[in-house]
C-alpha positions, 0 to 999 in steps of 0.5 A: 925690343919691338925688333926682337919681338918681330924676330921671334914671331918670324922665327916661331912661325917660319915667316918673314919679318915683314909678315910677322910685323902684320900679324903682331897686334900688341907689344909690352916692354913695361909691365911685362916683356912680350907681344901678342900675335894672331895665330892658330893654336897649332902655330903657337906650339912652334914657339916651344923651341924658340930660344928666349921664349919663356912661355906661350899662352895659346887661346889667351883670347880664343874668341877673337882668334888672338894668341899671345907670346911672352918672353923674358 
């Protein structure tokens, strides 16, 4: 599941999987399925067309500059 998150992050941001691994700071596979990644609000908009992404919560922890992306 974590590998899937890495691939979704890389695809959404247009970066390598290795760079995506550096930007993901939290993953969940139990309570909900999703991950949180450091990105700008503009970058979060790129996830709207990524297959498998249900929604992206931009500015979830806005003060710390963190964003969240969740999938089903």
